GUDREN-372825 format. One record per residue (C-alpha): residue number from 0; x, y, z. Coordinates in nm, 2 decimals, padded with zeros to 4 digits. Layout:
N
> NUM	X	Y	Z
...
% end
This chain:
256
> 0	-12.17	01.73	04.68
> 1	-12.37	02.05	04.70
> 2	-12.69	02.01	04.91
> 3	-13.00	02.16	04.74
> 4	-13.28	02.27	04.96
> 5	-13.61	02.22	04.77
> 6	-13.77	02.55	04.69
> 7	-14.14	02.58	04.74
> 8	-14.19	02.86	04.48
> 9	-14.05	02.63	04.21
> 10	-14.27	02.34	04.32
> 11	-13.96	02.12	04.39
> 12	-14.02	01.77	04.53
> 13	-13.70	01.57	04.47
> 14	-13.75	01.20	04.38
> 15	-13.54	00.98	04.61
> 16	-13.65	00.63	04.50
> 17	-13.39	00.48	04.26
> 18	-13.63	00.21	04.15
> 19	-13.90	00.46	04.05
> 20	-13.64	00.67	03.86
> 21	-13.52	00.36	03.67
> 22	-13.88	00.27	03.59
> 23	-13.95	00.61	03.45
> 24	-13.64	00.61	03.23
> 25	-13.73	00.27	03.11
> 26	-14.07	00.38	02.99
> 27	-13.91	00.56	02.69
> 28	-13.95	00.35	02.38
> 29	-13.69	00.52	02.16
> 30	-13.91	00.47	01.86
> 31	-13.88	00.74	01.59
> 32	-13.62	00.94	01.78
> 33	-13.27	00.91	01.93
> 34	-13.26	01.23	02.14
> 35	-13.42	01.31	02.48
> 36	-13.48	01.63	02.66
> 37	-13.52	01.60	03.04
> 38	-13.72	01.88	03.19
> 39	-13.64	01.98	03.55
> 40	-13.35	01.75	03.62
> 41	-13.32	01.86	03.98
> 42	-13.03	01.67	04.14
> 43	-13.01	01.41	03.87
> 44	-13.18	01.10	04.02
> 45	-13.35	01.03	03.68
> 46	-13.07	01.17	03.48
> 47	-12.82	00.90	03.56
> 48	-13.05	00.63	03.42
> 49	-13.11	00.84	03.10
> 50	-12.74	00.87	03.05
> 51	-12.71	00.49	03.05
> 52	-12.91	00.49	02.73
> 53	-12.74	00.74	02.50
> 54	-12.54	01.02	02.68
> 55	-12.47	01.20	02.35
> 56	-12.85	01.23	02.27
> 57	-12.95	01.38	02.61
> 58	-13.01	01.74	02.70
> 59	-13.10	01.86	03.05
> 60	-13.29	02.18	03.12
> 61	-13.31	02.31	03.48
> 62	-13.42	02.65	03.61
> 63	-13.28	02.63	03.96
> 64	-12.92	02.75	03.98
> 65	-12.84	02.54	04.28
> 66	-12.96	02.23	04.10
> 67	-12.76	02.32	03.79
> 68	-12.44	02.33	04.00
> 69	-12.52	01.98	04.13
> 70	-12.58	01.85	03.78
> 71	-12.26	02.00	03.65
> 72	-12.07	01.84	03.94
> 73	-12.23	01.49	03.90
> 74	-12.24	01.48	03.52
> 75	-11.95	01.70	03.39
> 76	-11.99	01.58	03.03
> 77	-12.37	01.62	03.01
> 78	-12.52	01.90	02.80
> 79	-12.70	02.12	03.06
> 80	-12.92	02.42	02.98
> 81	-12.97	02.66	03.27
> 82	-13.31	02.81	03.19
> 83	-13.69	02.80	03.19
> 84	-13.84	02.53	02.98
> 85	-14.16	02.73	02.93
> 86	-13.96	03.03	02.79
> 87	-13.71	02.84	02.58
> 88	-13.73	02.75	02.21
> 89	-13.69	02.38	02.27
> 90	-13.69	02.28	01.90
> 91	-13.35	02.44	01.87
> 92	-13.19	02.17	02.09
> 93	-13.19	01.89	01.84
> 94	-13.16	01.87	01.46
> 95	-13.43	01.60	01.46
> 96	-13.72	01.46	01.67
> 97	-13.68	01.42	02.04
> 98	-13.87	01.29	02.34
> 99	-13.95	01.49	02.65
> 100	-13.92	01.33	03.00
> 101	-13.93	01.46	03.35
> 102	-14.07	01.47	03.70
> 103	-14.27	01.78	03.63
> 104	-14.34	02.04	03.90
> 105	-14.71	02.03	03.98
> 106	-14.75	02.41	03.95
> 107	-14.65	02.42	03.58
> 108	-14.72	02.06	03.46
> 109	-15.02	02.16	03.25
> 110	-14.82	02.44	03.09
> 111	-14.54	02.19	03.01
> 112	-14.80	01.96	02.85
> 113	-14.94	02.24	02.63
> 114	-14.59	02.35	02.53
> 115	-14.53	01.99	02.42
> 116	-14.85	02.00	02.22
> 117	-14.74	02.33	02.06
> 118	-14.42	02.15	01.95
> 119	-14.57	01.81	01.86
> 120	-14.42	01.80	01.52
> 121	-14.08	01.76	01.69
> 122	-14.19	01.55	01.99
> 123	-14.30	01.19	01.91
> 124	-14.31	01.09	02.27
> 125	-14.35	01.22	02.63
> 126	-14.30	01.03	02.95
> 127	-14.37	01.24	03.26
> 128	-14.47	01.24	03.62
> 129	-14.77	01.45	03.70
> 130	-15.00	01.50	04.00
> 131	-15.22	01.19	03.99
> 132	-15.54	01.39	03.92
> 133	-15.38	01.57	03.62
> 134	-15.25	01.23	03.49
> 135	-15.60	01.09	03.51
> 136	-15.74	01.39	03.32
> 137	-15.49	01.36	03.04
> 138	-15.55	00.99	02.99
> 139	-15.93	00.99	03.07
> 140	-16.18	00.83	02.83
> 141	-16.52	00.98	02.73
> 142	-16.81	00.95	02.97
> 143	-16.59	00.96	03.28
> 144	-16.57	01.24	03.53
> 145	-16.20	01.31	03.46
> 146	-16.26	01.35	03.09
> 147	-16.23	01.72	02.98
> 148	-16.05	01.98	02.78
> 149	-15.70	01.85	02.85
> 150	-15.81	01.50	02.77
> 151	-15.95	01.59	02.42
> 152	-15.66	01.82	02.32
> 153	-15.39	01.58	02.43
> 154	-15.56	01.27	02.27
> 155	-15.63	01.46	01.95
> 156	-15.26	01.43	01.87
> 157	-15.12	01.16	02.11
> 158	-15.21	00.81	02.23
> 159	-15.20	00.84	02.61
> 160	-15.12	00.57	02.87
> 161	-15.15	00.59	03.24
> 162	-14.85	00.38	03.34
> 163	-14.83	00.37	03.72
> 164	-14.91	00.55	04.04
> 165	-14.63	00.69	04.26
> 166	-14.65	00.73	04.64
> 167	-14.59	01.07	04.80
> 168	-14.33	00.90	05.03
> 169	-14.07	00.86	04.75
> 170	-14.01	01.24	04.74
> 171	-13.83	01.49	04.96
> 172	-14.02	01.68	05.08
> 173	-14.32	01.45	05.03
> 174	-14.61	01.63	04.85
> 175	-14.96	01.62	04.99
> 176	-15.09	01.43	04.69
> 177	-15.00	01.12	04.49
> 178	-14.83	01.13	04.16
> 179	-14.86	00.92	03.84
> 180	-14.64	00.86	03.54
> 181	-14.79	00.87	03.19
> 182	-14.67	00.81	02.84
> 183	-14.79	00.99	02.53
> 184	-14.70	00.87	02.18
> 185	-14.78	01.09	01.89
> 186	-15.04	00.98	01.64
> 187	-14.93	00.98	01.28
> 188	-15.13	01.13	01.00
> 189	-15.34	01.36	01.21
> 190	-15.46	01.66	01.00
> 191	-15.65	01.94	01.17
> 192	-15.82	02.10	00.87
> 193	-16.03	02.33	01.08
> 194	-15.71	02.48	01.25
> 195	-15.59	02.40	01.60
> 196	-15.71	02.73	01.74
> 197	-16.07	02.67	01.63
> 198	-16.06	02.32	01.76
> 199	-15.95	02.45	02.10
> 200	-16.23	02.71	02.09
> 201	-16.49	02.44	02.03
> 202	-16.36	02.21	02.30
> 203	-16.33	02.48	02.56
> 204	-16.67	02.62	02.48
> 205	-16.83	02.28	02.51
> 206	-16.67	02.19	02.84
> 207	-16.73	02.53	03.00
> 208	-17.09	02.42	03.03
> 209	-17.03	02.05	03.05
> 210	-17.37	01.97	03.21
> 211	-17.56	02.12	02.92
> 212	-17.62	01.95	02.59
> 213	-17.41	02.08	02.31
> 214	-17.70	02.25	02.14
> 215	-17.70	02.49	02.43
> 216	-17.33	02.48	02.53
> 217	-17.22	02.56	02.17
> 218	-17.50	02.81	02.09
> 219	-17.25	03.10	02.03
> 220	-17.08	02.89	01.76
> 221	-17.38	02.74	01.59
> 222	-17.52	02.87	01.26
> 223	-17.89	02.94	01.22
> 224	-17.95	02.60	01.06
> 225	-17.79	02.34	01.29
> 226	-17.96	02.03	01.14
> 227	-17.62	01.91	01.00
> 228	-17.50	01.88	01.36
> 229	-17.79	01.68	01.49
> 230	-17.58	01.37	01.57
> 231	-17.37	01.58	01.81
> 232	-17.60	01.84	01.96
> 233	-17.82	01.61	02.17
> 234	-17.50	01.50	02.35
> 235	-17.29	01.65	02.63
> 236	-16.93	01.74	02.59
> 237	-16.81	01.44	02.79
> 238	-16.98	01.20	02.55
> 239	-16.78	01.30	02.24
> 240	-16.44	01.14	02.16
> 241	-16.15	01.35	02.04
> 242	-16.22	01.23	01.69
> 243	-16.58	01.34	01.71
> 244	-16.48	01.68	01.85
> 245	-16.25	01.72	01.54
> 246	-16.53	01.62	01.30
> 247	-16.77	01.86	01.47
> 248	-16.52	02.15	01.46
> 249	-16.47	02.09	01.08
> 250	-16.84	02.10	01.02
> 251	-16.88	02.42	01.23
> 252	-16.60	02.60	01.06
> 253	-16.74	02.51	00.71
> 254	-17.07	02.67	00.81
> 255	-16.93	02.99	00.96
% end
């Protein structure tokens, strides 16, 4: 077996707890898809439990060449892509829908999430390990401190669940923070009539001044007559649900 030394610049913290790996793999529901893409497979601790489900429907993608060699040695029949998930056209891996799963490196976990959102038509489910604070933000509800831009954008398209917290002691080397596993299942029938780019603009503009009421935070986007938006403008960004942000964005675009 090739020994892989964790690389700090890749944010590598290898999971060593078999029970946690089994629990993560078991969080996939396999509803509306048969295929799975594991991002950042490392030395394959999670991989072996995924292969027990459906080896023909699993693809591994790993950037680190040393880890790729280990994966090839441990799982010679597995389909392994040596490359960068963030720079790869992931929809080309499967002819149909697929889930994304992984113990995501902390330094790129938000980028991984946004790439999943960009490919949401192909990805009905995500199960992933994030830094605990990031997991809390993704799954946060309105009127809480953790609720913000990433909460609204993720929950506009997916139902999000915080599944369980993971101790830093189950990794090598142990990170300085706790982790958490979440599940995201795509909402069906969501139509963004205002366009996703404009929705992002509204959400980011609102939260950039989250302490201000929306009548002030969104001033640059408001028309001269803002009476139509009265039910929203006396609130702060953290008080609006993802559905309310969408409704507000539609109204704003109609009056541009």
